[in-house]
N, C-alpha and C positions, 0 to 999 in steps of 0.2 A: 426497813421498807417492807410493806405487806406482800403476801404471796401474790395478790392481784397485781400490784404494781411491778413486782419482779417479773411476772409472766408477760405483762405489757412490754417491759423493757426487752425481755428475751425475744419476743415476737418481732418487735421492730428491729432489733439488732441482727437477728438471724436473716431477715429479709434484706437488710442493707448489705450484709456480708455476701449473700448470693449475688446481688447486683454488682458489688465491688469486685468479687472474684471473677465473674465473667468479663468485666471491664478490664481487669488486670491482664487476663489472657488475651483479649481482643487487641488491646493497645500495648501489650508487653510492658506493663507498668509495675516495676518492682516496689515502688512506693505504695501503690494501692494494695499489692499482695501482702506487704508487711503490715499494713493497717488491718487487713483481714485476720492475720495471725494474732495481732494484739486484741482485736475484738473477740476472737475465739476464746482467748483466755478469760475475758470478762464474762462471756456466756457460760463457760464452765463454772466460774465462781458463783454466778447467779443460780445456776442449777443446784449447786451444793447448798446455797442458802435456802432455796425452796424446800429441799429435803429436810434441812434442819428445822425450818419454820413449821413444816407439816408434822414432824415428830412432836414438836412442842404443842401444836394446836389440837392434835388428836386426843380426845378424852373418852372416846368410846369406839366400839367396833364399827358403828355406823359412820362416825367421823372419819375413821381410818379409810373406809371404803370410798367415801367422797373425795378425800384428799389424794388417794391413790390415782384417781383420774387426772388430777392436776399435775401430779408428779410425772405421769406418762406423757402429758402434753409438753412439759418442760424437757423431758428426755428426747421427744421428737424434735423440738426446737434446737436442742444441742446437737442432734444428729445432722440437722441442716447446716449448722455452724461448722461441724467437723468436715462435711462434704465441701463446703466453701473453702475451708483451709486446705483440703487436698488439691483443689484447683490452684489456690495461691502458691502452694509449694512447687507446683510445676513451673511457675514463672520464676520463682526464686532460684530454682536449680538450673535455670537457663533453657528450659523447654521452649522450642519454637513451634507454634501451632501450625498444623497442616492447612493449606489453603481451603480445604473443605470446611474447616471450622468457621472461617469467615463467611463462607457461603451459607452455612447453617444459621449463623447469627443474623445475616441479612434477610433470610427467608422466614425467620421466626415471627410470631405475631407481635412481638415487641422489639423495637430497635434500640440499640445502645449507640449513642453518637458522642463525638467530642467536638466542641466548637470553641473558638476564641472570640472574646468580646472586643470588637473594634471601638476606637474612641468615638466614632459617629453613631454607634448603636444606641437605641433607646433602652437597652438592658443596663447600660452603664449607669452607676450612681443611683440605683433603685434597689429596694429590698425585694426579696422573693414574694413577700406578702403583698406589696404594692403591685407587683407585676402580674400576679395570679397566673403564672405560666401553665399550671396543670389545667385550669379552667379554659384558658384562652388558646392553648396549643396542644394539649394532651401530653405534654412532656414534663417529666419530673426530674429535678436536679438531684443526682445521687451524690456527687462530690464536686469540689472546686479546687483547682490547683492555682495558687497565687504565688508567683515567683517559685521558690523552692519548697514552700509549705503547702499542705493540703487541708481542706475543710471537708469533713465527712458528715453525711446526714445533715446538711444545712436546713435551717427552719425558716419560718416566715420573716424573722428579724435579720436574716443574713443579707448583707449589702453586697451587690455585685459591682465590680469595678472593671474599668477598661483593662484589657490584657488578661483578665481571668480566663482560665481554661475550664469549661464546664463539661462534666460527664453527665449525660441525660439519658433517660429511658422513656420510651413511649411509642407512638404510632409512626409509621413511615411518613405519613403526610405531615405530622407534627415535627418530625426530624428535619424535613426539607424546609419548613417554615422557620424553625429555630436557627438553621444555618444562615438563612437570609436575614433574620432579625439581628443575629450576632454580628454579621458582617456590615450591617447598616444598609443592606440592599433593599430593605423594606421596613415599614413601621407597623405598629399595632393597628393603625387605621386601614392597612392593606389586608388585614386578616379576613378571609371570607367569613361572612356571618354564619354560614352553615356549619363551619368548623367549630365555632364557639358554641353554637346551639347544640351540637352533638355531645359536648362534655358536660 
């Protein structure tokens, strides 16, 4: 894998880890915390690969200077991953968050919510690509719990099923809408046009 692709993977993975780590603490999910730790090992391995590829690619002092900047970006992404792991470790060791933490999460500019898809919901039996949740609601699915297993970093081809538990991140308005959509209390036709226009 090229340095460019490795950096893309590291960037995406470190962002996912931060979201998952906060979700793990907020919902006291050891499964999500364990996934953060697994991902952290992958990020560390990718950072090591970037260093190796940079050493091989450097053919002059000028090359080395340019590649050093990329190595520093990779190091920063790994630092984010390490910080997410620190949060995940709290959950695994049995840490119980103070009520203030939940208040902080609720008052932040991005909400993290958990919803369960009802049989009657329009979300059931559709892919994320078909639903266009980010565009229509401002909410992004971080992870899906299906029975005892988890799907992390779902993509446009991921199918949502009834009884799936979704962990999502987005706006307060979008969070309220997703809860209604997931429960079957409203449909996409009920989405205010101004909400879709803003995204």
